[in-house]
C-alpha positions as CSV (number, residue, x, y, z in Angstrom):
1,X,109.4,37.2,-29.8
2,X,107.4,39.4,-32.0
3,X,103.7,40.4,-32.8
4,X,103.9,37.7,-35.6
5,X,103.9,35.3,-33.0
6,X,100.7,35.8,-31.6
7,X,98.4,36.8,-35.0
8,X,95.1,36.6,-32.5
9,X,96.6,39.3,-30.3
10,X,95.6,42.7,-32.8
11,X,93.5,44.9,-30.5
12,X,93.4,47.2,-33.8
13,X,91.2,45.0,-35.7
14,X,87.8,46.6,-33.9
15,X,89.4,50.1,-34.1
16,X,90.0,49.9,-38.2
17,X,86.7,51.0,-39.5
18,X,84.0,53.4,-38.4
19,X,81.2,51.1,-38.3
20,X,83.4,48.8,-35.8
21,X,84.7,51.8,-33.5
22,X,80.9,52.6,-33.3
23,X,79.8,49.3,-32.5
24,X,82.4,48.3,-29.7
25,X,82.3,52.2,-28.0
26,X,81.9,51.6,-24.4
27,X,80.4,55.1,-23.3
28,X,77.8,57.2,-25.5
29,X,77.4,61.1,-25.0
30,X,74.2,62.5,-26.0
31,X,72.3,65.7,-25.4
32,X,70.2,64.2,-22.9
33,X,73.6,64.1,-20.7
34,X,73.6,67.9,-20.4
35,X,72.7,70.3,-18.2
36,X,73.0,74.0,-19.5
37,X,73.7,76.5,-16.8
38,X,72.2,80.1,-17.8
39,X,72.9,83.1,-15.8
40,X,69.4,85.7,-15.2
41,X,69.6,89.4,-14.8
42,X,67.5,92.4,-14.6
43,X,65.8,94.1,-17.3
44,X,64.2,93.6,-20.4
45,X,65.7,92.6,-24.0
46,X,68.9,92.1,-22.3
47,X,71.8,89.9,-23.3
48,X,75.2,90.9,-21.3
49,X,77.9,89.2,-22.6
50,X,80.4,87.9,-19.8
51,X,84.2,89.0,-20.5
52,X,85.8,86.3,-18.6
53,X,83.2,83.6,-20.2
54,X,83.6,84.1,-24.0
55,X,80.3,83.1,-25.6
56,X,78.2,83.0,-22.4
57,X,75.7,85.9,-21.9
58,X,73.3,87.0,-19.0
59,X,70.0,87.2,-19.9
60,X,67.0,89.1,-18.6
61,X,63.8,87.3,-17.9
62,X,61.9,88.1,-21.1
63,X,64.6,86.2,-22.9
64,X,65.2,83.2,-20.9
65,X,62.1,81.6,-22.4
66,X,63.4,81.4,-25.6
67,X,67.0,79.8,-24.3
68,X,64.7,77.3,-22.6
69,X,62.8,76.4,-26.1
70,X,66.1,76.2,-27.7
71,X,67.5,73.8,-25.7
72,X,64.4,71.5,-25.3
73,X,64.3,71.4,-29.1
74,X,67.8,70.2,-29.4
75,X,67.5,67.3,-26.6
76,X,68.9,68.7,-23.5
77,X,66.6,67.7,-20.4
78,X,67.5,70.4,-17.8
79,X,68.6,74.0,-17.2
80,X,70.3,75.2,-14.4
81,X,69.7,78.9,-13.2
82,X,72.0,81.4,-11.4
83,X,70.7,84.7,-10.8
84,X,72.9,88.1,-11.2
85,X,71.2,90.0,-8.2
86,X,71.4,93.8,-8.2
87,X,73.9,95.1,-5.5
88,X,71.2,97.3,-4.3
89,X,69.1,94.2,-3.3
90,X,72.2,92.3,-1.4
91,X,72.5,92.2,2.1
92,X,74.2,90.7,4.8
93,X,70.9,88.6,5.3
94,X,70.7,87.5,1.9
95,X,67.0,88.4,2.2
96,X,66.0,88.8,-1.4
97,X,66.8,85.0,-1.8
98,X,63.3,84.5,0.3
99,X,61.5,87.3,-2.1
100,X,58.8,85.5,-4.0
101,X,59.7,87.8,-7.1
102,X,63.1,87.8,-7.2
103,X,65.1,86.9,-10.5
104,X,65.3,83.2,-9.5
105,X,61.9,83.1,-9.6
106,X,60.7,85.1,-12.3
107,X,62.8,83.1,-14.7
108,X,61.6,79.6,-13.2
109,X,57.7,80.9,-14.1
110,X,58.9,82.3,-17.5
111,X,60.2,78.8,-18.3
112,X,57.7,77.0,-17.1
113,X,55.3,79.4,-19.0
114,X,56.9,78.8,-22.1
115,X,58.0,75.0,-22.0
116,X,55.6,73.3,-19.5
117,X,57.1,69.9,-18.5
118,X,59.2,69.7,-21.7
119,X,62.5,70.7,-19.8
120,X,63.4,70.7,-16.3
121,X,64.8,73.7,-14.1
122,X,67.3,73.0,-11.6
123,X,67.6,76.1,-9.0
124,X,71.0,76.7,-7.0
125,X,70.3,77.1,-3.3
126,X,72.8,78.9,-1.7
127,X,73.2,82.8,-0.5
128,X,76.2,84.0,-2.4
129,X,74.3,85.6,-5.2
130,X,72.3,87.3,-2.4
131,X,74.6,88.6,0.1
132,X,76.6,91.9,0.3
133,X,79.8,89.9,1.5
134,X,79.7,87.1,-1.0
135,X,79.6,84.2,1.3
136,X,77.3,81.4,0.7
137,X,75.6,81.8,4.2
138,X,75.1,83.9,7.5
139,X,78.3,85.3,9.3
140,X,79.1,86.2,12.8
141,X,81.2,89.5,13.9
142,X,84.5,87.6,12.9
143,X,83.3,86.7,9.3
144,X,82.8,82.9,10.0
145,X,79.8,81.2,8.2
146,X,77.0,80.0,10.7
147,X,75.7,76.7,9.9
148,X,72.4,76.2,11.4
149,X,71.1,80.0,10.9
150,X,72.2,79.7,7.4
151,X,70.3,76.3,6.8
152,X,67.3,78.2,8.4
153,X,67.7,80.6,5.3
154,X,68.2,77.9,3.0
155,X,65.0,75.8,3.7
156,X,62.8,79.4,3.1
157,X,64.8,79.9,-0.2
158,X,64.0,76.3,-1.1
159,X,60.7,76.5,-0.5
160,X,60.3,79.9,-2.5
161,X,62.0,78.4,-5.6
162,X,59.8,75.2,-5.1
163,X,56.5,77.4,-5.0
164,X,57.6,79.3,-8.1
165,X,57.8,75.6,-10.1
166,X,61.5,74.6,-9.8
167,X,61.7,70.6,-10.4
168,X,65.1,70.1,-8.8
169,X,66.5,72.1,-5.5
170,X,70.5,72.1,-5.7
171,X,71.9,73.2,-2.4
172,X,75.2,74.2,-3.3
173,X,76.1,75.9,0.3
174,X,78.0,72.9,1.5
175,X,76.6,73.4,5.2
176,X,76.1,70.1,7.2
177,X,72.6,69.0,7.6
178,X,70.9,70.8,5.1
179,X,69.9,68.5,3.1
180,X,67.7,66.6,5.6
181,X,66.2,69.8,6.7
182,X,65.1,70.8,3.3
183,X,64.1,67.6,2.5
184,X,61.5,67.4,5.5
185,X,60.4,71.1,4.4
186,X,59.7,70.2,1.1
187,X,57.7,66.9,2.2
188,X,55.9,68.9,4.9
189,X,54.8,71.9,1.8
190,X,53.3,69.3,-0.4
191,X,56.2,69.3,-2.5
192,X,57.2,65.3,-2.3
193,X,58.1,65.1,-5.9
194,X,60.5,68.1,-6.4
195,X,64.3,66.1,-6.5
196,X,67.3,67.5,-4.4
197,X,70.5,67.2,-6.5
198,X,72.7,67.8,-3.4
199,X,76.5,69.7,-4.4
200,X,77.9,66.8,-1.8
201,X,81.2,67.3,-2.9
202,X,82.1,71.0,-3.5
203,X,85.7,71.9,-3.5
204,X,87.3,75.4,-2.4
205,X,88.9,75.4,-5.8
206,X,90.6,78.4,-7.9
207,X,88.2,77.3,-10.8
208,X,85.3,79.5,-10.0
209,X,86.6,83.0,-10.9
210,X,84.5,83.3,-14.2
211,X,81.2,82.5,-12.3
212,X,81.6,85.1,-9.9
213,X,81.7,87.9,-12.4
214,X,78.8,86.1,-13.7
215,X,76.6,86.5,-10.8
216,X,78.1,89.9,-9.9
217,X,80.0,88.9,-6.6
218,X,83.6,89.1,-7.7
219,X,85.0,91.7,-5.5
220,X,82.6,91.3,-2.6
221,X,83.8,88.1,-1.0
222,X,85.2,88.9,2.3
223,X,87.7,86.2,3.2
224,X,87.7,82.6,1.3
225,X,85.1,79.5,1.4
226,X,87.5,77.1,2.9
227,X,85.8,76.8,6.3
228,X,82.8,74.9,4.1
229,X,83.6,74.1,0.9
230,X,86.1,71.3,0.4
231,X,90.0,71.0,0.8
232,X,90.9,69.7,-2.9
233,X,93.8,67.3,-1.1
234,X,90.8,65.4,0.3
235,X,88.9,62.2,-1.3
236,X,87.7,59.9,1.4
237,X,86.1,63.1,2.8
238,X,84.2,63.5,-0.3
239,X,82.9,60.1,0.2
240,X,81.8,61.0,3.8
241,X,80.1,64.1,2.4
242,X,77.8,61.9,-0.2
243,X,76.9,59.3,2.3
244,X,75.8,61.9,4.5
245,X,73.7,63.9,1.5
246,X,72.5,60.4,0.6
247,X,71.2,59.4,4.0
248,X,69.4,62.8,4.6
249,X,67.3,62.2,1.1
250,X,69.7,63.4,-1.7
251,X,68.3,62.1,-4.9
252,X,71.3,62.8,-6.8
253,X,74.7,63.8,-6.0
254,X,76.9,66.2,-7.8
255,X,81.1,66.5,-7.6
256,X,82.5,70.4,-8.5
257,X,84.5,71.3,-10.0
258,X,84.7,68.5,-12.9
259,X,87.6,67.6,-14.7
260,X,90.4,68.0,-11.9
261,X,88.3,65.8,-9.8
262,X,87.3,62.9,-12.2
263,X,88.7,60.4,-9.4
264,X,86.2,61.7,-7.1
265,X,83.2,61.0,-10.1
266,X,84.9,57.5,-10.4
267,X,84.9,57.1,-6.5
268,X,81.3,58.1,-5.8
269,X,80.1,55.9,-8.3
270,X,82.0,52.9,-7.7
271,X,81.0,53.2,-3.9
272,X,77.2,54.3,-3.9
273,X,75.6,53.3,-7.5
274,X,73.6,56.7,-7.3
275,X,73.2,59.2,-10.1
276,X,76.5,61.4,-9.6
277,X,76.6,64.5,-11.9
278,X,79.8,66.6,-12.4
279,X,79.8,70.2,-13.1
280,X,82.6,71.5,-15.7
281,X,82.7,74.8,-14.1
282,X,83.5,78.6,-15.4
283,X,87.5,78.1,-15.0
284,X,87.1,74.6,-17.0
285,X,85.1,76.3,-20.0
286,X,87.3,79.5,-20.1
287,X,90.2,77.1,-20.6
288,X,88.7,75.4,-23.4
289,X,88.0,79.0,-25.0
290,X,91.2,80.2,-24.4
291,X,92.9,76.9,-25.9
292,X,90.6,77.1,-28.9
293,X,91.5,80.5,-29.8
294,X,95.2,80.0,-29.1
295,X,94.9,77.2,-31.8
296,X,96.2,74.8,-29.4
297,X,93.3,72.8,-30.3
298,X,90.3,72.3,-32.2
299,X,87.2,73.5,-30.0
300,X,84.6,70.9,-31.1
301,X,86.9,67.9,-30.2
302,X,88.1,69.5,-27.1
303,X,84.2,70.1,-26.0
304,X,83.4,66.7,-26.9
305,X,86.3,64.7,-25.8
306,X,86.0,66.1,-21.9
307,X,82.3,65.9,-21.9
308,X,83.2,61.9,-23.0
309,X,85.6,61.8,-20.2
310,X,82.6,62.7,-17.5
311,X,80.8,59.5,-18.9
312,X,83.7,57.2,-18.7
313,X,84.3,58.6,-15.3
314,X,81.0,57.4,-14.5
315,X,78.8,60.9,-14.4
316,X,75.3,60.6,-14.9
317,X,75.3,63.6,-16.7
318,X,77.5,67.2,-16.9
319,X,76.7,70.8,-16.0
320,X,78.5,72.6,-18.8
321,X,78.5,76.0,-20.3
322,X,79.2,74.1,-23.6
323,X,75.6,72.3,-23.2
324,X,74.2,74.1,-26.3
325,X,77.2,74.0,-28.5
326,X,77.8,70.3,-27.7
327,X,74.1,69.4,-28.4
328,X,74.3,70.8,-31.9
329,X,77.4,68.9,-32.6
330,X,75.4,65.5,-31.4
331,X,72.6,66.3,-32.9
332,X,74.8,66.5,-36.3
């Protein structure tokens, strides 16, 4: 039996021309789907390239506003900020996270002064950029990360960032109960309209190495983060994490890393029908750059195809270090 016996069954008809492929395209990627992570460092007029993240730099606060304007002009709706806190300001209790004049707060104010409501600012809530031991929370004498004591500090960190002008608080620490506690604190402080994007399914991944370079925590981490970040073997547990964060008041949830966990993105979208974001993390970015540099693939195509894969899996948007480059490609 040959194809000729069934002339009506030709799926290639709709692929035969560009206009037809565009008309039948099921998913669309636009700059509005992108969130651009930016690293902030001390100094003035400083751009520090990050060796393990080719094409990515740390920027001093005075240069952050220019990056924000660039993103806004390309239609990127939101920036995600991460501070490279100087080692002398790191401590076991992460107290610098509560300083209203820390790097994060100064960067928020600089962006808001330059762009107003033209672009959103998402701020990371966790203590690893501020602790001397590199863990996301407070630790006991045995090095175990304390849940409830950490949550108390995270609440103060969230209120500090909210007062500086953050639009979205994004707790990445994976402590139990922190979303509800932060939500109540924000409401009580008059910040009812500040969103919470919960890092609901954040895995203990091998893909975070370049990020730790970027925020200056590589070499500081004592032990690992497996007692609070998720086991890469687990999927049902991710759904329980998402359900808990949504019940506590999260406006949106995140899956991190991205490409190795597209099954989790799809499962979350199908189960909960809520805004779900994916973080294409530093190791994923670095692999794409390495592949392009080695001639294993064409960079622009690799970038756009992977980002489209997130949308096809059900992601509402993607945090990616390729955001600026992708937006330029999408804008033609």
